C-alpha positions as a Markdown table, in Angstrom:
| # | Residue | x | y | z |
|---|---|---|---|---|
| 1 | Met | 26.5 | -69.7 | -2.1 |
| 2 | Leu | 24.7 | -69.3 | 1.2 |
| 3 | Lys | 22.8 | -72.4 | 2.3 |
| 4 | Gln | 19.3 | -71.5 | 3.6 |
| 5 | Met | 18.5 | -73.2 | 6.9 |
| 6 | Thr | 15.1 | -74.7 | 7.2 |
| 7 | Glu | 14.6 | -75.6 | 10.8 |
| 8 | Ile | 11.8 | -78.0 | 11.7 |
| 9 | Met | 11.3 | -78.3 | 15.4 |
| 10 | Asn | 11.3 | -81.7 | 16.9 |
| 11 | Tyr | 8.0 | -81.6 | 18.7 |
| 12 | Asp | 8.3 | -85.0 | 20.3 |
| 13 | Tyr | 11.7 | -84.1 | 21.8 |
| 14 | Tyr | 10.4 | -80.8 | 23.3 |
| 15 | Leu | 7.1 | -82.3 | 24.4 |
| 16 | Glu | 9.2 | -84.9 | 26.4 |
| 17 | Lys | 11.3 | -82.1 | 28.0 |
| 18 | Phe | 8.2 | -80.1 | 28.9 |
| 19 | Arg | 6.5 | -83.2 | 30.3 |
| 20 | Lys | 9.5 | -84.0 | 32.5 |
| 21 | Ser | 9.4 | -80.4 | 33.7 |
| 22 | Ala | 5.7 | -80.7 | 34.6 |
| 23 | Asp | 6.5 | -83.9 | 36.5 |
| 24 | Gln | 9.0 | -82.0 | 38.7 |
| 25 | Leu | 6.5 | -79.5 | 39.9 |
| 26 | Asp | 5.2 | -79.8 | 43.4 |
| 27 | Lys | 1.8 | -81.6 | 43.0 |
| 28 | Glu | 0.8 | -80.8 | 46.6 |
| 29 | Met | 1.4 | -77.1 | 46.1 |
| 30 | Leu | -0.4 | -77.1 | 42.8 |
| 31 | Lys | -3.4 | -78.9 | 44.4 |
| 32 | Lys | -3.4 | -76.4 | 47.3 |
| 33 | Lys | -3.4 | -73.5 | 44.9 |
| 34 | His | -6.0 | -75.2 | 42.5 |
| 35 | Leu | -3.5 | -74.9 | 39.6 |
| 36 | Glu | -3.9 | -77.3 | 36.7 |
| 37 | Ile | -1.1 | -78.2 | 34.2 |
| 38 | Tyr | -1.3 | -78.7 | 30.5 |
| 39 | Val | 1.5 | -79.7 | 28.2 |
| 40 | Gly | 0.9 | -79.9 | 24.5 |
| 41 | Ile | 1.1 | -78.2 | 21.2 |
| 42 | Thr | -0.6 | -74.8 | 20.6 |
| 43 | Leu | -0.1 | -72.6 | 17.6 |
| 44 | Asn | 3.0 | -74.5 | 16.4 |
| 45 | Ser | 4.6 | -74.2 | 19.8 |
| 46 | Val | 5.3 | -76.8 | 22.5 |
| 47 | Val | 3.8 | -75.2 | 25.6 |
| 48 | Leu | 3.3 | -75.8 | 29.3 |
| 49 | Lys | 0.2 | -73.9 | 30.7 |
| 50 | Leu | -0.8 | -73.3 | 34.3 |
| 51 | Tyr | -4.4 | -72.3 | 35.0 |
| 52 | Lys | -7.3 | -72.5 | 37.3 |
| 53 | Lys | -10.7 | -73.8 | 36.3 |
| 54 | Glu | -12.1 | -70.8 | 38.2 |
| 55 | Trp | -10.5 | -68.6 | 35.6 |
| 56 | Thr | -12.8 | -69.7 | 32.8 |
| 57 | Asn | -16.4 | -70.2 | 32.0 |
| 58 | Asp | -15.8 | -73.5 | 30.3 |
| 59 | Lys | -14.9 | -76.0 | 33.0 |
| 60 | Thr | -15.0 | -78.9 | 30.6 |
| 61 | Asp | -12.4 | -77.5 | 28.2 |
| 62 | Pro | -10.5 | -74.7 | 30.0 |
| 63 | Ile | -7.5 | -75.0 | 27.7 |
| 64 | Asn | -9.4 | -74.0 | 24.6 |
| 65 | Ala | -12.1 | -71.9 | 26.2 |
| 66 | Lys | -12.9 | -68.5 | 24.7 |
| 67 | Thr | -12.8 | -66.8 | 28.1 |
| 68 | Arg | -9.8 | -67.7 | 30.2 |
| 69 | Ile | -6.7 | -66.7 | 32.1 |
| 70 | Phe | -3.5 | -68.8 | 31.9 |
| 71 | Phe | 0.2 | -68.7 | 32.3 |
| 72 | Ala | 2.2 | -70.2 | 29.4 |
| 73 | Ile | 5.9 | -71.2 | 28.8 |
| 74 | Trp | 6.7 | -72.1 | 25.2 |
| 75 | Val | 9.2 | -72.8 | 22.4 |
| 76 | Asn | 8.8 | -72.9 | 18.7 |
| 77 | Asp | 11.0 | -72.6 | 15.6 |
| 78 | Glu | 11.2 | -68.8 | 15.9 |
| 79 | Thr | 12.0 | -68.8 | 19.6 |
| 80 | Leu | 14.7 | -71.5 | 19.2 |
| 81 | Lys | 16.3 | -69.5 | 16.3 |
| 82 | Arg | 16.5 | -66.6 | 18.7 |
| 83 | Asn | 17.8 | -68.9 | 21.6 |
| 84 | Lys | 14.9 | -67.9 | 23.8 |
| 85 | Val | 12.2 | -69.6 | 25.9 |
| 86 | Phe | 9.1 | -67.4 | 26.2 |
| 87 | Tyr | 6.5 | -67.0 | 28.9 |
| 88 | Asn | 3.4 | -64.9 | 29.5 |
| 89 | Ile | 0.1 | -64.5 | 31.2 |
| 90 | His | -2.9 | -64.2 | 28.9 |
| 91 | Ala | -6.3 | -62.9 | 29.9 |
| 92 | Leu | -8.8 | -63.6 | 27.1 |
| 93 | Lys | -12.4 | -62.2 | 26.7 |
| 94 | Leu | -12.7 | -61.4 | 30.4 |
| 95 | Arg | -15.6 | -59.1 | 29.7 |
| 96 | Glu | -17.6 | -62.4 | 29.3 |
| 97 | Leu | -16.3 | -64.1 | 32.5 |
| 98 | Lys | -19.4 | -65.1 | 34.5 |
| 99 | Gly | -19.8 | -63.6 | 38.0 |
| 100 | Tyr | -17.6 | -60.6 | 37.1 |
| 101 | Ser | -18.0 | -57.2 | 35.5 |
| 102 | Ile | -14.6 | -56.7 | 33.9 |
| 103 | Thr | -13.1 | -54.3 | 31.4 |
| 104 | Ser | -9.9 | -55.9 | 30.1 |
| 105 | Arg | -7.8 | -52.7 | 30.2 |
| 106 | Glu | -8.8 | -52.0 | 33.9 |
| 107 | Phe | -8.1 | -55.6 | 34.8 |
| 108 | Ala | -4.7 | -55.5 | 33.2 |
| 109 | Asn | -3.8 | -52.2 | 34.8 |
| 110 | Arg | -4.7 | -53.4 | 38.3 |
| 111 | Phe | -2.9 | -56.8 | 37.8 |
| 112 | Arg | 0.2 | -55.0 | 36.5 |
| 113 | Ala | 0.2 | -52.6 | 39.5 |
| 114 | Asp | 0.3 | -55.6 | 41.9 |
| 115 | Phe | 2.8 | -57.4 | 39.7 |
| 116 | Met | 5.4 | -54.7 | 39.8 |
| 117 | Gln | 6.6 | -55.7 | 43.3 |
| 118 | Phe | 7.4 | -59.2 | 41.8 |
| 119 | Glu | 8.9 | -58.0 | 38.5 |
| 120 | Arg | 12.5 | -58.5 | 39.7 |
| 121 | Asn | 11.9 | -62.2 | 39.9 |
| 122 | Trp | 11.2 | -62.4 | 36.1 |
| 123 | Glu | 14.0 | -62.1 | 33.5 |
| 124 | Asn | 13.4 | -59.9 | 30.5 |
| 125 | Val | 9.8 | -59.2 | 31.5 |
| 126 | Ser | 7.6 | -56.5 | 30.2 |
| 127 | Val | 4.0 | -55.3 | 30.8 |
| 128 | Glu | 4.0 | -53.1 | 27.8 |
| 129 | Phe | 1.3 | -55.0 | 25.9 |
| 130 | Gly | -2.4 | -54.7 | 25.2 |
| 131 | Pro | -4.8 | -56.0 | 27.9 |
| 132 | Leu | -4.8 | -59.6 | 26.6 |
| 133 | Thr | -1.2 | -60.1 | 27.6 |
| 134 | Leu | -0.8 | -59.2 | 31.2 |
| 135 | Met | 3.0 | -59.7 | 31.1 |
| 136 | Glu | 5.5 | -61.4 | 28.8 |
| 137 | Gly | 9.1 | -62.2 | 28.9 |
| 138 | Trp | 11.8 | -64.6 | 27.9 |
| 139 | Glu | 14.9 | -66.5 | 29.2 |
| 140 | His | 17.9 | -67.6 | 27.3 |
| 141 | Phe | 17.4 | -71.1 | 25.8 |
| 142 | Glu | 19.9 | -73.6 | 27.0 |
| 143 | Asn | 18.9 | -77.1 | 25.9 |
| 144 | Glu | 20.8 | -78.9 | 28.7 |
| 145 | Asn | 19.1 | -76.6 | 31.2 |
| 146 | Leu | 15.6 | -76.4 | 29.6 |
| 147 | Glu | 13.8 | -78.5 | 32.2 |
| 148 | Asn | 15.2 | -76.4 | 35.0 |
| 149 | Ile | 14.2 | -73.2 | 33.2 |
| 150 | Ile | 10.6 | -74.4 | 32.8 |
| 151 | Val | 10.4 | -75.5 | 36.4 |
| 152 | Lys | 11.7 | -72.2 | 37.6 |
| 153 | Leu | 9.2 | -70.2 | 35.5 |
| 154 | Ala | 6.3 | -72.4 | 36.6 |
| 155 | Asn | 7.3 | -72.0 | 40.3 |
| 156 | Asn | 7.7 | -68.3 | 39.8 |
| 157 | Phe | 4.1 | -68.2 | 38.5 |
| 158 | Ser | 2.8 | -70.3 | 41.4 |
| 159 | Gly | 4.2 | -67.5 | 43.6 |
| 160 | Ile | 2.1 | -64.8 | 41.9 |
| 161 | Glu | -1.0 | -66.7 | 40.9 |
| 162 | His | -2.8 | -65.1 | 43.9 |
| 163 | Leu | -2.4 | -61.7 | 42.1 |
| 164 | Ile | -4.9 | -62.9 | 39.5 |
| 165 | Asp | -7.4 | -64.0 | 42.2 |
| 166 | His | -6.9 | -60.7 | 44.0 |
| 167 | Thr | -7.5 | -58.8 | 40.8 |
| 168 | Leu | -10.6 | -60.9 | 39.9 |
| 169 | Glu | -12.1 | -60.2 | 43.4 |
| 170 | Gln | -12.1 | -56.5 | 42.6 |
| 171 | Phe | -14.5 | -57.2 | 39.7 |
| 172 | Glu | -16.7 | -59.8 | 41.4 |
| 173 | Thr | -20.5 | -59.2 | 40.9 |
| 174 | Thr | -21.9 | -62.3 | 42.6 |
| 175 | Lys | -20.6 | -64.2 | 45.6 |
| 176 | Ile | -20.6 | -68.0 | 45.3 |
| 177 | Ser | -21.6 | -69.6 | 48.5 |
């Protein structure tokens, strides 16, 4: 008789791994680029998010804001069964982002055109998604190397975060002085 496996992810274990990864990121570089870090649980996944407060309307709760852009790295029961660590950039409800006149599809197309020159730095990446997911990919899960994978992905994102700012500038309606 086949035994059915029921996996229950150890959230505390993975939260600790993700927090250790966040602690290894260059704080000066993050500050210089105005990038914020969040580590927590979202949609049954342990996640590390990088974002800028400028990429949302809700400066008090940018993690849960309706309108926002962020980079995420995550694991959950399903990704672990597939031996994968996932990552993506989400752009949610950009039509409502104050100071800009954005259509999501046009924003995604322009970002992706700029991103293509950096694509080689991202394993298993695709831009073949709707406009809410600007790009998404995965790396092989290796428990003993998980912290390094997370740090590498976060550093990769810090090298392309300017693409989001550049794309946003193209849709700006009001200059803040």
